[in-house]
ZAVO-382313 format. One line per field, with one value per residue (C-alpha): residue number from 1; x, y, z. Coordinates in steps of 0.2 Angstrom, whole numbers, plus 5000, padded with zeros to 4 digits. Each point is the difference from the previous one (the first is absolute). Example, Ala and Ser with C-alpha at 12.3 -4.5 7.8 and 13.67 -1.06 7.14 Angstrom:
2
n: 1, 2
x: 5062, 5006
y: 4978, 5017
z: 5039, 4997
END
This chain:
482
n: 1, 2, 3, 4, 5, 6, 7, 8, 9, 10, 11, 12, 13, 14, 15, 16, 17, 18, 19, 20, 21, 22, 23, 24, 25, 26, 27, 28, 29, 30, 31, 32, 33, 34, 35, 36, 37, 38, 39, 40, 41, 42, 43, 44, 45, 46, 47, 48, 49, 50, 51, 52, 53, 54, 55, 56, 57, 58, 59, 60, 61, 62, 63, 64, 65, 66, 67, 68, 69, 70, 71, 72, 73, 74, 75, 76, 77, 78, 79, 80, 81, 82, 83, 84, 85, 86, 87, 88, 89, 90, 91, 92, 93, 94, 95, 96, 97, 98, 99, 100, 101, 102, 103, 104, 105, 106, 107, 108, 109, 110, 111, 112, 113, 114, 115, 116, 117, 118, 119, 120, 121, 122, 123, 124, 125, 126, 127, 128, 129, 130, 131, 132, 133, 134, 135, 136, 137, 138, 139, 140, 141, 142, 143, 144, 145, 146, 147, 148, 149, 150, 151, 152, 153, 154, 155, 156, 157, 158, 159, 160, 161, 162, 163, 164, 165, 166, 167, 168, 169, 170, 171, 172, 173, 174, 175, 176, 177, 178, 179, 180, 181, 182, 183, 184, 185, 186, 187, 188, 189, 190, 191, 192, 193, 194, 195, 196, 197, 198, 199, 200, 201, 202, 203, 204, 205, 206, 207, 208, 209, 210, 211, 212, 213, 214, 215, 216, 217, 218, 219, 220, 221, 222, 223, 224, 225, 226, 227, 228, 229, 230, 231, 232, 233, 234, 235, 236, 237, 238, 239, 240, 241, 242, 243, 244, 245, 246, 247, 248, 249, 250, 251, 252, 253, 254, 255, 256, 257, 258, 259, 260, 261, 262, 263, 264, 265, 266, 267, 268, 269, 270, 271, 272, 273, 274, 275, 276, 277, 278, 279, 280, 281, 282, 283, 284, 285, 286, 287, 288, 289, 290, 291, 292, 293, 294, 295, 296, 297, 298, 299, 300, 301, 302, 303, 304, 305, 306, 307, 308, 309, 310, 311, 312, 313, 314, 315, 316, 317, 318, 319, 320, 321, 322, 323, 324, 325, 326, 327, 328, 329, 330, 331, 332, 333, 334, 335, 336, 337, 338, 339, 340, 341, 342, 343, 344, 345, 346, 347, 348, 349, 350, 351, 352, 353, 354, 355, 356, 357, 358, 359, 360, 361, 362, 363, 364, 365, 366, 367, 368, 369, 370, 371, 372, 373, 374, 375, 376, 377, 378, 379, 380, 381, 382, 383, 384, 385, 386, 387, 388, 389, 390, 391, 392, 393, 394, 395, 396, 397, 398, 399, 400, 401, 402, 403, 404, 405, 406, 407, 408, 409, 410, 411, 412, 413, 414, 415, 416, 417, 418, 419, 420, 421, 422, 423, 424, 425, 426, 427, 428, 429, 430, 431, 432, 433, 434, 435, 436, 437, 438, 439, 440, 441, 442, 443, 444, 445, 446, 447, 448, 449, 450, 451, 452, 453, 454, 455, 456, 457, 458, 459, 460, 461, 462, 463, 464, 465, 466, 467, 468, 469, 470, 471, 472, 473, 474, 475, 476, 477, 478, 479, 480, 481, 482
x: 5128, 4996, 4992, 5016, 5006, 4984, 5001, 5018, 4996, 4986, 5009, 5015, 4987, 4991, 5016, 5007, 4984, 5001, 5018, 4995, 4989, 4983, 4991, 4992, 5003, 4992, 5006, 4990, 5010, 4992, 5005, 4989, 5002, 4987, 4997, 4986, 4995, 4986, 4994, 4987, 4995, 5001, 4986, 4988, 4999, 4991, 4986, 4998, 5000, 5015, 5009, 4991, 5003, 5016, 5008, 4984, 5001, 5018, 4995, 4987, 5012, 5013, 4988, 5007, 5018, 4994, 4991, 5016, 5011, 4992, 5009, 5009, 5007, 5012, 5008, 5009, 5012, 5004, 4994, 5009, 5001, 4999, 4988, 5005, 4989, 5010, 4991, 5007, 4990, 4984, 5003, 5001, 5012, 5000, 5012, 5002, 5013, 4998, 5016, 5005, 5019, 5006, 5006, 4984, 4990, 5010, 4997, 4982, 5000, 5009, 4988, 4985, 5007, 5004, 4982, 4993, 5011, 4992, 4982, 4987, 4996, 4985, 4990, 4992, 5016, 5004, 5013, 5005, 4993, 5007, 5006, 4987, 5001, 4989, 4987, 4995, 5010, 5001, 4995, 5004, 5017, 4999, 5018, 4992, 4996, 5017, 5009, 4988, 5009, 4993, 4998, 4987, 4990, 5000, 4994, 4986, 4995, 5000, 4991, 4986, 4998, 4998, 4987, 4990, 5001, 4994, 4985, 4989, 5004, 4993, 5015, 5011, 5013, 5007, 5013, 5008, 5012, 5008, 5010, 5011, 5007, 5011, 5004, 5008, 5001, 5007, 4994, 5012, 4999, 5008, 4986, 5006, 4990, 5010, 4988, 5001, 4988, 4998, 4987, 4996, 4985, 4994, 4987, 4992, 4989, 4990, 4991, 4990, 4992, 4986, 4991, 4984, 4994, 5001, 4999, 5016, 5002, 5014, 5002, 5013, 5006, 5013, 5011, 5007, 5010, 5015, 5005, 5002, 4984, 4999, 4990, 4998, 4988, 4984, 5002, 5003, 4984, 4990, 5006, 4993, 4984, 4998, 5002, 4989, 4985, 5000, 4994, 4983, 5000, 4984, 4997, 4991, 4982, 4999, 5010, 5001, 5001, 5000, 5009, 5016, 5011, 5018, 5012, 5014, 5012, 4989, 4996, 5019, 5004, 4988, 5003, 5019, 5001, 4987, 4998, 5019, 4999, 4985, 5008, 5018, 5003, 5009, 4985, 4989, 5011, 5001, 4981, 5001, 4990, 4981, 5004, 5007, 4992, 4990, 5009, 4988, 4986, 4990, 5007, 4995, 4988, 5001, 5005, 5016, 5016, 5018, 5017, 5018, 5011, 5018, 5003, 4988, 5008, 5003, 4994, 5008, 5003, 5006, 5017, 5008, 5002, 4993, 5012, 5004, 5005, 4984, 4993, 4985, 4984, 4981, 4990, 4980, 4994, 4981, 4992, 4982, 4997, 5009, 5016, 5011, 5017, 5011, 5017, 5016, 5018, 5012, 4998, 4981, 4999, 5012, 4989, 4987, 5011, 4996, 5009, 5003, 4989, 5015, 4993, 5015, 5004, 5013, 4993, 4989, 5001, 5012, 5016, 5011, 4995, 5016, 4997, 4983, 4997, 4987, 4982, 4985, 4994, 4991, 5009, 4986, 4983, 4988, 4982, 4992, 4991, 4982, 4992, 4993, 5009, 5001, 4986, 4990, 5002, 4995, 4984, 4993, 5000, 4984, 5004, 5017, 5018, 5016, 5016, 5015, 5019, 5010, 4992, 5006, 5002, 5000, 5017, 4991, 4987, 4999, 5008, 4994, 4982, 4999, 4991, 5004, 4995, 5009, 4998, 4996, 5004, 4995, 4983, 4984, 4981, 4993, 4982, 4991, 5017, 5009, 5012, 4989, 5012, 5016, 4999, 5008, 5013, 4991, 5003, 4998, 4999, 4997, 5009, 5011, 4998, 4981, 5001, 5006, 4983, 4992, 5008, 4986, 5010, 5019, 5006, 5013, 5011, 5014, 5015, 5017, 5003, 5017, 4995, 4981, 4992, 4981, 4986, 4986, 4986, 4983, 4998, 4983, 4998, 5013, 4996, 5004, 4998, 5005
y: 5015, 5002, 4988, 4992, 4997, 4991, 4990, 4996, 4993, 4990, 4992, 4995, 4991, 4991, 4994, 4994, 4991, 4991, 4996, 4992, 4988, 5009, 4995, 5018, 5015, 5017, 5015, 5015, 5015, 5014, 5016, 5013, 5017, 5005, 5014, 5000, 5015, 5000, 5014, 5000, 5018, 5009, 4992, 5014, 4998, 5016, 4994, 4983, 5006, 4990, 5015, 5012, 5016, 5010, 4986, 5000, 5018, 4999, 4985, 5011, 5014, 4989, 4990, 5006, 4995, 4983, 4996, 5002, 4990, 4983, 4984, 4994, 4983, 4999, 4986, 4998, 4988, 4989, 4982, 4988, 4982, 4985, 4986, 4984, 4986, 4984, 4985, 4983, 4986, 5010, 5003, 5019, 5007, 5018, 5010, 5019, 5012, 5018, 5005, 5002, 4997, 4987, 4988, 4999, 4999, 4986, 4991, 5002, 4993, 4984, 4999, 5001, 4986, 4989, 5002, 4995, 4984, 4994, 5005, 4988, 5004, 5010, 4991, 5016, 5009, 5004, 5014, 5018, 5013, 5003, 5018, 5012, 5018, 5011, 5011, 5012, 5015, 4996, 5010, 5018, 5003, 5017, 5007, 5012, 4985, 4993, 5016, 5004, 5004, 4997, 5019, 5004, 4984, 5005, 5018, 4992, 4989, 5015, 5011, 4987, 4997, 5019, 5000, 4986, 5008, 5017, 4993, 4998, 5003, 4983, 4992, 4994, 4990, 4999, 4988, 5000, 4987, 5001, 4987, 5003, 4985, 4997, 4983, 4991, 4981, 4988, 4983, 4988, 4981, 4987, 5001, 5017, 5011, 5016, 5013, 5016, 5013, 5014, 5010, 5012, 5002, 5011, 4996, 5011, 4996, 5014, 4996, 5011, 4998, 5012, 5001, 5009, 4997, 4981, 4996, 4996, 4997, 4997, 4997, 5004, 5001, 4991, 5005, 4987, 5007, 4996, 5018, 5014, 5010, 5019, 5002, 4989, 5012, 4996, 4982, 5006, 5011, 4986, 4989, 5013, 5001, 4981, 5000, 5015, 4993, 4985, 5009, 4996, 4982, 4990, 4981, 4993, 4998, 4982, 4987, 5005, 4989, 5009, 5013, 5006, 5014, 4995, 5015, 4996, 4999, 4987, 4990, 4998, 4993, 4986, 4997, 5001, 4987, 4987, 5002, 4997, 4983, 4995, 5004, 4993, 4985, 4991, 5000, 4995, 4986, 4994, 5001, 5015, 5012, 5002, 5003, 4983, 4995, 5016, 5008, 5008, 4999, 5014, 5004, 5018, 5013, 5006, 5017, 4994, 4998, 4997, 4999, 4998, 5013, 5000, 5013, 5013, 5017, 5007, 4984, 4996, 4982, 5004, 4993, 4994, 4983, 4989, 4993, 4985, 5011, 4997, 5016, 5008, 5000, 5004, 4985, 5000, 4992, 5004, 5007, 5005, 4988, 4985, 4992, 5002, 4996, 4997, 5005, 4989, 5000, 4990, 4984, 4999, 5005, 4986, 4988, 5003, 5003, 5019, 5016, 5010, 5015, 5009, 4999, 4993, 5011, 4999, 5016, 4992, 4996, 5009, 4994, 5008, 4996, 4991, 4988, 4994, 4988, 5007, 4997, 5006, 5018, 5013, 5014, 5013, 4992, 5012, 5001, 5009, 5016, 5004, 5016, 5007, 5010, 4995, 5012, 4992, 4983, 5007, 5009, 4983, 4992, 5003, 4991, 4992, 5001, 5009, 4992, 5011, 4999, 4986, 4983, 4990, 4982, 5000, 4990, 4986, 4997, 4983, 5002, 4982, 5002, 5019, 5002, 5016, 5008, 5016, 5015, 5017, 5015, 5013, 4995, 5010, 4998, 5005, 5006, 5007, 5001, 5010, 4996, 5001, 4997, 4991, 4983, 4992, 4986, 4988, 4982, 4998, 4982, 4992, 4990, 5009, 4987, 5001, 5019, 5001, 4993, 5013, 5016, 5013, 5015, 5005, 5017, 5010, 5005, 4987, 5001, 4991, 4988, 4992, 4984, 5005, 5015, 5001, 5012, 5000, 4987, 4997, 4981, 4992, 4986, 5006, 4998, 5014, 5000, 5011
z: 4966, 4982, 4988, 4994, 5017, 5005, 4984, 5004, 5017, 4994, 4985, 5012, 5012, 4986, 4992, 5017, 5004, 4983, 5004, 5016, 4992, 4996, 4984, 5001, 5011, 5003, 5009, 5006, 5005, 5010, 5007, 5010, 5008, 5012, 5012, 5013, 5010, 5012, 5011, 5014, 5000, 5017, 5010, 5003, 5019, 5002, 4989, 5007, 5018, 5005, 5007, 5012, 5010, 4997, 4989, 4990, 4997, 4994, 4989, 4991, 4998, 4993, 4989, 4983, 5006, 5007, 4984, 4989, 5012, 5004, 5001, 4985, 4995, 4985, 4991, 4984, 4991, 4986, 4998, 4987, 4997, 4988, 4999, 4991, 4993, 4994, 4991, 5001, 4992, 5002, 5018, 5005, 5013, 5006, 5010, 5003, 5007, 5006, 4991, 4982, 5004, 4988, 5012, 5010, 4984, 4993, 5017, 4999, 4982, 5007, 5014, 4989, 4989, 5015, 5006, 4983, 5000, 5016, 4996, 4991, 4982, 4996, 4987, 4994, 4997, 4982, 4999, 5004, 4989, 4983, 4995, 4992, 4996, 5011, 4991, 5014, 5005, 5018, 5015, 5006, 5006, 5009, 5004, 5012, 5011, 4998, 5005, 5015, 5016, 5018, 5005, 4986, 5004, 5018, 4996, 4989, 5015, 5012, 4988, 4997, 5019, 5002, 4986, 5008, 5017, 4994, 4991, 5016, 5018, 5005, 4992, 5014, 4990, 4982, 4993, 4983, 4993, 4983, 4992, 4984, 4991, 4984, 4994, 4986, 4996, 4987, 4996, 4991, 4996, 4989, 4987, 4994, 5011, 5004, 5006, 5010, 5007, 5013, 5008, 5014, 5011, 5014, 5013, 5014, 5014, 5009, 5016, 5011, 5017, 5006, 5017, 5005, 5017, 5003, 4982, 4991, 4981, 4988, 4981, 4987, 4982, 4990, 4985, 4988, 4986, 4988, 5000, 5012, 5003, 4998, 5016, 5016, 5008, 4991, 5006, 5018, 4999, 4993, 5015, 5012, 4991, 5000, 5019, 5005, 4989, 5012, 5015, 5006, 4998, 5003, 5000, 4985, 5005, 4995, 4990, 4982, 4984, 4984, 4989, 5007, 4992, 5002, 4998, 4988, 5015, 5009, 4985, 4996, 5017, 4998, 4981, 5000, 5014, 4993, 4981, 4995, 5008, 4990, 4983, 5005, 4988, 5013, 5011, 4986, 4995, 5019, 5002, 5012, 4990, 4997, 4982, 4995, 4984, 4998, 4986, 4988, 5013, 5007, 5017, 5003, 4994, 4982, 5005, 5008, 4990, 5008, 4992, 5006, 4991, 5003, 4986, 5007, 4999, 5018, 5008, 5017, 4994, 4983, 4995, 4983, 5007, 5014, 5013, 4989, 4986, 4990, 4991, 5008, 4991, 5001, 5004, 5000, 5015, 5001, 4984, 5002, 5015, 4991, 5006, 4986, 5007, 5016, 5005, 4996, 5005, 4990, 5010, 5000, 4981, 4995, 5010, 4987, 4985, 5001, 5000, 5016, 5002, 5008, 5018, 5010, 5015, 5014, 5008, 5013, 5019, 5012, 4993, 4987, 4982, 4996, 5015, 4992, 4986, 4987, 5003, 4990, 5004, 4990, 4992, 4998, 5003, 4992, 5003, 4985, 5007, 4997, 4995, 5016, 5013, 5019, 5003, 4986, 5009, 5016, 4994, 4992, 5017, 5010, 5016, 5002, 5007, 4994, 5005, 4999, 5005, 5006, 5006, 5015, 4996, 4981, 5001, 5009, 4986, 4993, 4983, 4994, 5004, 4999, 5017, 5009, 5017, 5003, 5012, 4992, 5012, 4987, 4994, 4997, 4999, 4983, 5000, 4984, 4990, 5013, 5015, 5015, 5014, 5004, 5008, 5015, 4995, 4988, 4996, 4981, 4993, 4984, 4986, 4988, 4985, 5003, 5001, 4982, 4995, 5011, 4993, 4998, 4994, 4997, 5002, 4990, 5015, 4996, 5011, 5001, 5015, 4996, 4990, 4998, 4991, 5004, 5002, 5013, 4998, 5006, 5005, 5005, 5013, 5012, 5019, 5012, 5018, 5015
END
């Protein structure tokens, strides 16, 4: 469906909700096309020793063919629906439907209004957003992703698995998953908002398992982009490198507390889970944030600056408007260590007689966007880079720990207090400014909000991770144990 069709569906729903008795009404109309291709490359049985004798000989001969085949899982389809908010006497009702057929959409509008009529009023409710003209150009819409077919994606997955398997004979399994998505949405309300935007994204996961004797290691690489990449194979090669470097793991000699170099990948996993909760206006207002009453206070080292920028060119979270139809903007959050602002949606902004920062999002959880009511989320939370490279950060640590890759348990961190205790499977001992050896799985513990006051150095290797763009950082006072 094109822009006019989505706006037509939303306009009908809003008018019907009003006719059903709503004082105010809003419609969020969403359509998504997605293709997911996953390939577990031919399990290299001849390498792993799983197949012996004559069968093992055949497996070795047939290895080039086996690598290309593997086990594939393919899914594709379209997702479309409408979410309706109706307001009656300051009470908000919500209903959604996984269809954009007019009859079902109007029924959802009636249901939202019925719910609003039986709910208690919210004394903090003011009104839905007013119409404003977006200033940003929106995110990337790459037609190559929109027009992708399954066969080329499957060929890319197969090729990546071959590249990963050919990197080192100790690699016994490789997996690639590529997801291509194109989406469009429209938000309309009774206050004159009538906004539309669209975008594309492509994500890739490259996982590698390797075995040498009794030791088995695994790692991977990730791609997050708004446009189709020229080459997947460099990422596949990097996934293999990251795996092979983990051989020879040793335990940490003793419990360590001090400087830890977090690779951008690892830091993102902690930061993206915990920090957005702390700067959510709703959490601040409801006394669920350590930053309540801290505006204009020093909360981090002076070398640290963070902004949320929904207008960032090529940003993964860049759109013209948020999911309430409010224009995206750039919002300074931390400036040279000082808390300068927090993130608002329409509801929380009007509780304080402020303007929304354009941070309302329905893209959360496992449900479809149209089935969610808006909540505060970053668009592109950008940590300003430093001057040094990753190697520069490494060289300045005499004795410490390097944490790379994904962290197990990050999602279970305490987002209110900031406490975390995670498992790092790909960590390394640092001695005299160099990687000495890989470590057996480590527990890495600390407090993220306190860690911002213990930033020693920031790298210049910024990388995009959906709603966060961050470089690698050296953090002091982190506890590591094996």
